[in-house]
C-alpha positions as CSV (number, residue, x, y, z in Angstrom):
1,X,-29.3,-8.8,71.8
2,X,-32.4,-8.6,74.0
3,X,-33.7,-5.6,72.1
4,X,-33.4,-7.4,68.8
5,X,-35.3,-10.4,70.3
6,X,-38.0,-8.1,71.6
7,X,-38.4,-6.5,68.2
8,X,-38.4,-9.9,66.6
9,X,-41.5,-10.8,68.7
10,X,-43.2,-7.7,67.3
11,X,-42.3,-9.0,63.8
12,X,-43.8,-12.4,64.6
13,X,-46.9,-10.7,65.8
14,X,-47.2,-8.6,62.7
15,X,-46.4,-11.5,60.3
16,X,-49.0,-13.8,61.9
17,X,-51.6,-11.0,62.0
18,X,-51.1,-10.2,58.3
19,X,-51.1,-13.9,57.4
20,X,-54.7,-14.2,58.7
21,X,-55.9,-11.2,56.7
22,X,-55.3,-10.1,53.1
23,X,-51.7,-11.1,52.7
24,X,-51.5,-14.6,51.3
25,X,-48.6,-16.4,53.1
26,X,-48.2,-19.1,55.7
27,X,-48.0,-18.2,59.3
28,X,-46.9,-21.8,59.9
29,X,-43.6,-21.2,58.0
30,X,-42.9,-18.0,59.9
31,X,-43.6,-19.7,63.2
32,X,-41.4,-22.7,62.5
33,X,-38.6,-20.5,61.3
34,X,-38.9,-18.5,64.5
35,X,-38.6,-21.6,66.6
36,X,-35.7,-22.8,64.5
37,X,-33.8,-19.6,65.3
38,X,-34.1,-20.5,69.0
39,X,-36.8,-18.1,70.3
40,X,-38.7,-19.1,73.4
41,X,-41.3,-21.6,72.5
42,X,-43.9,-20.5,75.0
43,X,-43.6,-16.8,74.3
44,X,-43.6,-17.5,70.6
45,X,-46.8,-19.6,71.0
46,X,-48.5,-16.7,72.8
47,X,-47.4,-14.1,70.3
48,X,-48.2,-16.1,67.2
49,X,-51.6,-17.2,68.5
50,X,-52.5,-13.6,69.5
51,X,-51.4,-12.1,66.2
52,X,-53.1,-14.8,64.1
53,X,-56.3,-14.5,66.2
54,X,-56.4,-10.7,65.8
55,X,-55.9,-11.1,62.0
56,X,-58.9,-13.4,61.9
57,X,-60.9,-11.0,64.0
58,X,-60.1,-8.3,61.4
59,X,-61.2,-10.6,58.6
60,X,-64.4,-11.4,60.5
61,X,-65.0,-7.7,60.9
62,X,-64.5,-7.0,57.2
63,X,-67.1,-9.7,56.6
64,X,-69.4,-8.2,59.2
65,X,-69.3,-4.8,57.5
66,X,-70.6,-6.6,54.5
67,X,-69.1,-4.5,51.7
68,X,-68.9,-7.2,49.0
69,X,-66.7,-5.0,46.8
70,X,-64.0,-4.9,49.4
71,X,-64.4,-8.6,50.1
72,X,-64.1,-9.4,46.4
73,X,-61.1,-7.1,46.0
74,X,-59.1,-7.9,49.1
75,X,-59.9,-11.6,49.6
76,X,-61.0,-12.6,46.1
77,X,-64.1,-14.1,47.5
78,X,-67.2,-13.6,45.4
79,X,-70.8,-13.1,46.7
80,X,-71.6,-16.4,45.0
81,X,-68.9,-18.2,47.0
82,X,-70.2,-16.6,50.2
83,X,-73.7,-17.7,49.4
84,X,-72.4,-21.3,48.9
85,X,-70.9,-21.1,52.4
86,X,-74.2,-20.0,54.0
87,X,-75.5,-23.5,54.5
88,X,-72.3,-24.5,56.2
89,X,-72.3,-21.4,58.4
90,X,-75.9,-21.9,59.3
91,X,-75.3,-25.5,60.2
92,X,-72.1,-25.1,62.4
93,X,-72.5,-21.4,63.4
94,X,-69.6,-20.4,65.8
95,X,-68.1,-23.9,65.8
96,X,-66.9,-23.2,62.3
97,X,-64.5,-20.6,63.8
98,X,-62.3,-23.5,65.1
99,X,-61.2,-24.0,61.5
100,X,-60.4,-20.5,60.3
101,X,-56.7,-21.4,60.4
102,X,-57.1,-23.8,57.5
103,X,-55.3,-22.9,54.3
104,X,-57.4,-21.6,51.4
105,X,-60.8,-21.9,53.1
106,X,-60.0,-20.4,56.5
107,X,-60.4,-16.8,55.3
108,X,-63.7,-17.7,53.6
109,X,-65.0,-19.1,56.9
110,X,-63.9,-16.0,58.8
111,X,-65.5,-13.6,56.2
112,X,-68.7,-15.7,56.1
113,X,-69.0,-15.8,59.9
114,X,-68.9,-12.0,59.9
115,X,-71.0,-11.6,56.8
116,X,-73.8,-13.7,58.3
117,X,-73.3,-11.9,61.7
118,X,-72.7,-15.0,63.7
119,X,-72.3,-14.3,67.5
120,X,-69.1,-12.4,67.9
121,X,-68.1,-13.6,71.4
122,X,-68.5,-17.3,70.6
123,X,-66.9,-16.9,67.3
124,X,-63.9,-15.0,68.8
125,X,-63.5,-17.7,71.5
126,X,-63.5,-20.6,69.0
127,X,-61.1,-18.7,66.7
128,X,-58.7,-18.2,69.7
129,X,-59.0,-21.9,70.6
130,X,-58.4,-23.1,67.1
131,X,-55.4,-20.8,66.6
132,X,-53.9,-21.9,70.0
133,X,-54.4,-25.6,69.1
134,X,-52.8,-25.1,65.7
135,X,-49.6,-23.3,67.0
136,X,-49.5,-25.8,70.0
137,X,-49.5,-28.7,67.5
138,X,-46.7,-27.0,65.5
139,X,-44.7,-26.4,68.7
140,X,-45.0,-30.0,69.7
141,X,-44.2,-31.3,66.2
142,X,-41.2,-29.0,66.0
143,X,-39.9,-30.1,69.4
144,X,-40.5,-33.8,68.6
145,X,-38.8,-33.8,65.2
146,X,-35.8,-31.6,66.2
147,X,-35.1,-33.5,69.4
148,X,-35.4,-37.0,67.7
149,X,-33.8,-36.1,64.4
150,X,-30.6,-38.1,63.7
151,X,-27.4,-36.2,63.1
152,X,-26.7,-35.3,59.4
153,X,-23.1,-36.3,59.5
């Protein structure tokens, strides 16, 4: 049973990494499902945060390379859309990385931060903080709602 659980953490890591890159699905759903199956909440938090953070770093890196053809193909983000984000990126710089976890626009932020070559260390640190806060919130919400949920029957 322990081996299956260990492999499952690798699956959580892979799923949360891919969810922050070119695969469009919700890491939140995977994470909550993982908690619902009774996996350790603290280890799950670390694994999910790490995987999702690395996925966003990959996305940032793709933006930094700046190959607009790949960005348009893999992320369906046009040069025009990136240019629209330039004012936001220039205004908030690395702080914008706190919000790369947001659905729909998070990938655009990560790509744009890389595309406009915003400081990697600060961006990576804010991405990590944002991801950690997101999964921490989900953990607390899951714990609160499952502990206080009235019995069905």
